N, CA, C and O of each residue as an XYZ file, in Angstrom:
292
protein
N      -3.585     12.677      9.862
C      -3.284     13.793      9.214
C      -3.251     13.210      7.589
O      -2.160     13.358      7.037
N      -4.006     12.762      7.023
C      -3.595     11.872      5.691
C      -3.089     13.569      4.822
O      -3.703     14.634      4.768
N      -1.188     12.997      4.023
C      -0.786     14.190      2.973
C       0.127     13.424      1.834
O       0.856     12.490      2.169
N       0.070     13.734      0.897
C       0.930     13.508      0.225
C       1.867     14.885     -0.019
O       1.277     15.961     -0.102
N       3.097     14.849     -0.116
C       4.075     16.136     -0.322
C       5.183     15.707     -1.113
O       6.013     14.797     -1.126
N       4.697     17.269     -2.120
C       5.403     16.648     -3.414
C       7.542     17.385     -3.234
O       8.289     17.639     -4.180
N       7.777     17.469     -2.144
C       8.883     18.237     -1.514
C       9.472     17.678     -0.777
O       9.314     16.458     -0.741
N      10.378     18.292      0.104
C      11.159     17.018      1.433
C       9.916     17.421      2.736
O       9.197     18.418      2.673
N       9.884     16.398      3.878
C       9.014     16.583      4.293
C       9.619     17.387      6.106
O      10.276     16.793      6.961
N       9.003     19.104      6.185
C       9.173     19.696      7.194
C       8.929     18.618      8.337
O       7.710     18.690      8.495
N       9.398     17.674      9.208
C       9.561     16.681     10.270
C       8.918     17.003     11.549
O       8.295     16.261     12.309
N       9.292     18.723     11.673
C       8.987     19.920     12.565
C       7.482     20.376     12.648
O       6.861     20.657     13.673
N       6.962     20.390     11.154
C       5.458     20.955     10.984
C       4.864     19.838     10.964
O       3.767     19.736     11.512
N       5.365     18.930     10.430
C       4.555     17.971     10.782
C       3.620     17.184     12.650
O       2.557     16.837     13.166
N       4.635     17.297     12.795
C       4.621     16.905     14.522
C       3.678     17.900     15.061
O       2.742     17.621     15.810
N       4.231     20.048     14.287
C       3.173     19.984     15.386
C       1.546     20.174     14.907
O       0.537     20.756     15.304
N       1.948     19.342     13.850
C       0.420     19.554     13.477
C      -0.474     18.377     14.297
O      -1.574     18.555     14.820
N       0.132     17.405     14.270
C      -0.383     16.465     15.009
C      -0.786     15.848     16.788
O      -1.622     15.119     17.322
N       0.318     16.623     17.163
C       0.633     16.884     18.594
C      -0.923     17.385     19.317
O      -1.912     17.594     18.614
N      -0.928     17.505     20.564
C      -2.087     16.596     21.059
C      -2.267     16.046     22.416
O      -1.784     14.917     22.498
N      -2.704     16.396     23.304
C      -2.244     15.583     24.648
C      -3.363     14.563     25.125
O      -3.452     13.847     26.123
N      -4.178     14.772     24.031
C      -4.859     13.335     23.788
C      -3.840     12.158     23.249
O      -4.083     10.987     23.542
N      -3.004     12.410     22.668
C      -2.136     11.334     21.974
C      -1.517     11.030     23.053
O      -1.502     11.504     24.189
N      -0.911     10.010     22.445
C       0.635      9.275     23.486
C       1.166      9.379     23.281
O       1.889      9.909     24.125
N       1.761      9.149     22.055
C       2.989      9.911     20.957
C       3.156     10.068     20.441
O       2.341      9.459     19.748
N       4.047     10.819     19.490
C       4.283     10.633     17.900
C       5.311     10.305     17.165
O       6.441     10.793     17.172
N       4.945      9.587     16.626
C       6.668      8.509     16.104
C       6.406      9.110     14.692
O       5.344      9.131     14.069
N       7.976      9.732     14.235
C       8.204      9.561     13.056
C       9.547      8.988     12.759
O      10.468      8.918     13.572
N       9.580      8.537     11.382
C      11.203      7.889     10.960
C      11.986      8.608      9.630
O      11.500      8.880      8.532
N      13.316      8.810     10.106
C      13.958      9.260      9.152
C      14.754      8.592      8.830
O      15.477      8.133      9.714
N      14.965      8.276      7.648
C      15.379      6.982      6.961
C      16.831      8.038      6.257
O      17.030      9.252      6.204
N      17.647      6.762      5.785
C      18.820      6.898      4.634
C      19.167      5.804      3.534
O      18.556      4.739      3.440
N      20.279      6.211      2.668
C      20.527      5.788      1.818
C      21.907      5.245      2.234
O      22.619      5.964      2.936
N      22.319      4.078      1.868
C      24.371      4.007      1.923
C      24.045      3.555      0.306
O      23.063      3.391     -0.418
N      25.918      3.444      0.213
C      26.192      3.695     -1.300
C      26.428      1.958     -1.320
O      26.867      1.384     -0.324
N      26.125      1.332     -2.401
C      26.268     -0.032     -2.712
C      27.641      0.311     -3.536
O      27.764      0.737     -4.684
N      28.903     -0.110     -2.286
C      30.643     -0.386     -2.931
C      30.759     -0.741     -4.792
O      31.556     -0.242     -5.588
N      29.672     -1.753     -5.058
C      29.702     -2.028     -6.464
C      29.111     -1.477     -7.122
O      29.062     -1.996     -8.237
N      28.227     -0.041     -6.958
C      27.357     -0.060     -7.899
C      27.378      1.568     -8.171
O      28.077      2.313     -7.485
N      26.603      2.005     -9.162
C      27.302      3.251     -9.412
C      26.801      4.750     -8.166
O      26.117      4.715     -7.143
N      27.419      5.771     -8.770
C      27.136      6.798     -7.252
C      25.079      7.368     -6.946
O      24.172      7.792     -7.663
N      25.235      7.057     -5.648
C      23.636      7.962     -5.428
C      24.155      9.176     -5.250
O      25.014      9.785     -4.611
N      23.057      9.345     -6.302
C      22.946     11.387     -5.729
C      21.646     11.818     -4.896
O      21.508     12.384     -3.812
N      20.700     11.287     -5.903
C      18.987     11.669     -4.756
C      18.441     10.045     -5.139
O      18.949      9.095     -5.734
N      17.408     10.242     -4.599
C      16.223      9.553     -4.558
C      15.314     10.418     -5.245
O      15.455     11.634     -5.383
N      14.143      9.541     -5.769
C      12.726      9.865     -6.593
C      11.780      9.077     -5.726
O      12.054      7.960     -5.288
N      10.431      9.844     -5.458
C       9.832      8.905     -5.193
C       8.253      9.264     -5.498
O       7.890     10.317     -4.974
N       7.205      8.522     -6.301
C       6.576      8.768     -6.396
C       5.218      8.067     -6.130
O       5.180      6.908     -5.716
N       3.642      9.103     -6.481
C       2.639      8.314     -6.049
C       1.061      8.962     -6.929
O       0.418      9.885     -7.428
N       1.158      8.003     -6.680
C      -0.711      8.474     -7.715
C      -1.931      8.876     -6.863
O      -2.597      8.074     -6.209
N      -2.135     10.091     -6.934
C      -2.814     10.433     -5.798
C      -4.429     10.151     -5.482
O      -5.251     10.394     -4.598
N      -4.352      9.492     -6.749
C      -5.668      9.127     -6.742
C      -6.369      7.627     -6.209
O      -7.548      7.284     -6.132
N      -4.960      6.831     -5.850
C      -5.013      5.508     -5.163
C      -4.246      5.567     -3.847
O      -4.563      4.556     -3.219
N      -3.693      6.033     -3.402
C      -2.382      6.664     -2.567
C      -3.287      7.553     -1.655
O      -2.751      7.503     -0.548
N      -4.540      8.445     -1.571
C      -5.200      9.076     -0.827
C      -5.960      8.112     -0.050
O      -5.924      7.896      1.161
N      -6.849      7.420     -1.221
C      -8.017      6.394      0.229
C      -7.053      5.368      0.057
O      -7.782      4.377      0.019
N      -6.107      5.034     -0.048
C      -5.603      3.393      0.385
C      -4.944      3.892      1.913
O      -4.719      3.062      2.795
N      -4.592      5.782      2.142
C      -4.047      6.062      3.364
C      -4.919      5.738      4.131
O      -4.759      4.892      5.011
N      -6.656      6.760      3.781
C      -7.274      6.568      4.394
C      -7.840      5.998      4.993
O      -8.412      6.303      6.041
N      -7.783      4.689      4.245
C      -8.295      3.508      4.688
C      -7.972      2.504      5.895
O      -8.700      1.889      6.675
N      -6.772      2.577      5.753
C      -5.824      2.072      6.602
C      -5.926      3.385      8.064
O      -5.653      3.220      9.253
N      -6.288      4.293      7.536
C      -6.358      5.302      8.735
C      -7.773      4.686      9.878
O      -7.963      4.537     11.085
N      -8.438      4.504      8.715
C     -10.172      4.846      9.633
C     -10.098      2.775      9.729
O     -11.230      2.306      9.845
N      -9.476      2.188      9.707
C      -8.509      1.264      9.991
C      -8.375      0.822     11.449
O      -8.968      0.051     12.202
N      -7.328      1.658     11.511
C      -6.898      2.027     12.713
C      -7.833      2.930     13.912
O      -7.865      2.790     15.134
N      -8.593      3.941     12.974
C      -9.453      4.336     14.681
C     -10.303      2.864     14.819
O     -10.111      2.344     15.918
N     -11.304      2.008     13.820
C     -12.127      1.460     14.016
C     -11.259      0.289     15.299
O     -11.685      0.179     16.449
N     -10.153     -0.394     14.832
C      -9.557     -0.997     15.939
C      -8.938     -0.492     16.748
O      -7.906     -1.151     16.871
N      -8.950      0.590     17.625
C      -7.892      1.117     17.942
C      -8.453      2.418     18.593
O      -7.669      3.029     19.319
N      -9.352      2.777     18.474
C     -10.515      4.029     18.798
C      -9.141      5.527     18.928
O      -9.144      6.486     19.700
N      -8.310      5.222     18.036
C      -7.437      6.165     18.492
C      -7.808      7.357     17.245
O      -8.833      7.317     16.566
N      -6.854      8.283     17.138
C      -7.506     10.268     16.169
C      -6.376      9.809     15.977
O      -5.485      9.399     16.722
N      -6.541      9.957     14.488
C      -5.904     10.262     13.041
C      -6.671     11.549     12.463
O      -6.374     11.999     11.357
């Protein structure tokens, strides 16, 4: 599954989309931020990507994983 999202990622939906008895595991990572005691208040984060570059790069990484380890992506 190669995708970019403009909103919050629904981890349960992604997990359901990739669930397959042929997969050995499904791993996700959820991170957070911590407030810098000496810095300004943090109320949100904004991430951005340029799809024309990001999507082909993610596909290249997936293709390499398939070639090296015979995984399903």
